[in-house]
MIVO-680263 format. One record per residue (C-alpha): residue number from 1; residue in three letters; z, x, y. Coordinates in nm, 3 decimals. Example, Ala and Ser with C-alpha at 12.3 -4.5 7.8 and 13.67 -1.06 7.14 Angstrom:
R     n   res         z         x         y
R     1   ALA     0.780     1.230    -0.450
R     2   SER     0.714     1.367    -0.106
REM end
This chain:
R     n   res         z         x         y
R     1   THR     2.415     1.715    -0.841
R     2   ARG     2.463     1.423    -0.588
R     3   GLN     2.721     1.613    -0.335
R     4   GLU     2.429     1.895    -0.355
R     5   GLN     2.156     1.588    -0.255
R     6   LEU     2.399     1.483     0.002
R     7   LEU     2.490     1.823     0.159
R     8   VAL     2.092     1.862     0.191
R     9   GLN     2.050     1.517     0.349
R    10   VAL     2.333     1.586     0.600
R    11   THR     2.229     1.946     0.702
R    12   GLU     1.852     1.798     0.766
R    13   LEU     2.006     1.520     0.964
R    14   ASN     2.242     1.771     1.154
R    15   GLN     1.930     2.019     1.232
R    16   MET     1.731     1.713     1.380
R    17   LEU     2.031     1.646     1.617
R    18   VAL     2.052     2.039     1.723
R    19   ASP     1.667     2.002     1.786
R    20   ASN     1.728     1.715     2.005
R    21   LYS     1.562     1.446     1.779
R    22   PRO     1.818     1.188     1.746
R    23   LEU     1.597     0.889     1.763
R    24   GLU     1.373     1.046     1.465
R    25   ALA     1.698     1.119     1.281
R    26   PHE     1.821     0.750     1.332
R    27   GLU     1.465     0.605     1.201
R    28   LYS     1.499     0.842     0.876
R    29   PHE     1.852     0.861     0.761
R    30   TYR     2.006     0.518     0.887
R    31   HIS     1.987     0.205     0.672
R    32   PRO     1.879    -0.125     0.791
R    33   ASN     2.249    -0.260     0.757
R    34   VAL     2.417     0.042     0.942
R    35   VAL     2.753    -0.032     1.105
R    36   MET     2.837     0.248     1.332
R    37   GLN     3.145     0.257     1.513
R    38   ASP     3.330     0.434     1.807
R    39   ASN     3.683     0.529     1.750
R    40   HIS     3.852     0.169     1.738
R    41   LYS     3.600    -0.008     1.953
R    42   PRO     3.424    -0.328     1.780
R    43   ALA     3.150    -0.219     1.541
R    44   THR     2.792    -0.219     1.625
R    45   VAL     2.604    -0.377     1.305
R    46   GLY     2.243    -0.345     1.193
R    47   LYS     1.972    -0.077     1.280
R    48   ASP     1.825    -0.271     1.562
R    49   ALA     2.134    -0.303     1.739
R    50   ASN     2.219     0.034     1.662
R    51   ARG     1.917     0.183     1.759
R    52   GLU     1.948     0.058     2.110
R    53   ARG     2.312     0.185     2.115
R    54   GLU     2.136     0.533     2.029
R    55   ARG     1.885     0.504     2.310
R    56   LYS     2.105     0.424     2.559
R    57   PHE     2.345     0.697     2.469
R    58   TYR     2.088     0.974     2.456
R    59   GLY     1.881     0.814     2.751
R    60   SER     2.182     0.855     2.964
R    61   ILE     2.225     1.248     2.885
R    62   THR     2.045     1.431     3.181
R    63   GLU     2.139     1.789     3.060
R    64   LEU     2.223     1.867     2.707
R    65   ARG     2.362     2.225     2.717
R    66   ARG     2.527     2.223     2.335
R    67   ASN     2.510     2.025     2.038
R    68   THR     2.649     2.222     1.763
R    69   PRO     2.791     2.116     1.419
R    70   ILE     3.101     2.322     1.347
R    71   LYS     3.203     2.207     1.018
R    72   VAL     3.065     1.986     0.750
R    73   ALA     3.224     1.852     0.463
R    74   VAL     3.091     1.654     0.140
R    75   GLY     3.261     1.423    -0.086
R    76   ASN     3.161     1.113    -0.305
R    77   GLU     2.897     0.945    -0.103
R    78   ILE     3.058     1.064     0.215
R    79   THR     3.016     1.344     0.449
R    80   MET     3.196     1.449     0.770
R    81   VAL     3.046     1.656     1.043
R    82   GLU     3.270     1.821     1.325
R    83   TRP     3.083     1.838     1.632
R    84   LEU     3.084     2.013     1.978
R    85   MET     2.875     1.884     2.243
R    86   ASP     2.846     1.966     2.622
R    87   PHE     2.619     1.733     2.810
R    88   THR     2.582     1.561     3.157
R    89   HIS     2.598     1.200     3.152
R    90   THR     2.471     0.952     3.408
R    91   GLU     2.770     0.775     3.422
R    92   TRP     3.034     1.016     3.286
R    93   GLY     2.946     1.311     3.445
R    94   CYS     3.009     1.668     3.249
R    95   VAL     3.126     1.596     2.946
R    96   LEU     3.269     1.841     2.666
R    97   LEU     3.273     1.608     2.370
R    98   HIS     3.492     1.722     2.031
R    99   GLN     3.388     1.437     1.761
R   100   ILE     3.420     1.395     1.406
R   101   SER     3.133     1.162     1.253
R   102   VAL     3.218     1.006     0.912
R   103   GLN     2.922     0.904     0.737
R   104   VAL     2.936     0.681     0.391
R   105   TRP     2.599     0.692     0.236
R   106   GLU     2.384     0.469     0.018
R   107   GLY     2.121     0.662    -0.148
R   108   ALA     1.925     0.867     0.139
R   109   GLN     2.058     0.664     0.413
R   110   ILE     2.376     0.617     0.625
R   111   ILE     2.520     0.272     0.570
R   112   LYS     2.836     0.330     0.783
R   113   GLU     2.942     0.604     1.038
R   114   ASN     3.249     0.629     1.237
R   115   PHE     3.286     0.871     1.538
R   116   PHE     3.630     0.958     1.639
R   117   TYR     3.657     1.164     1.968
R   118   SER     3.832     1.189     2.300
R   119   LEU     3.629     1.269     2.618
R   120   LYS     3.734     1.547     2.834
REM end
């Protein structure tokens, strides 16, 4: 079924993130017209702009202690992943990030992703 396909896709994506391959995961799983948004901040539109956004974020992490998907939910062309991240960031210092990622899929790629979190 389509939900089983989505589960396979999001599981592979999550494993690439756990394996600290975020940019490789981005290239494989994100649509050319992807729209990504943090909380209620303005959205970033397009793969090029979001690639730069991802490079900046991951490039600012000096130590990644934990990057664990806690729960995964699969619906109709949508997946949701609860993450726990523990890292040191060049601007933010030591961060424990509890995040929900909501991903809208178009085929094998994410067309829209929203991140909901608070930094601690």
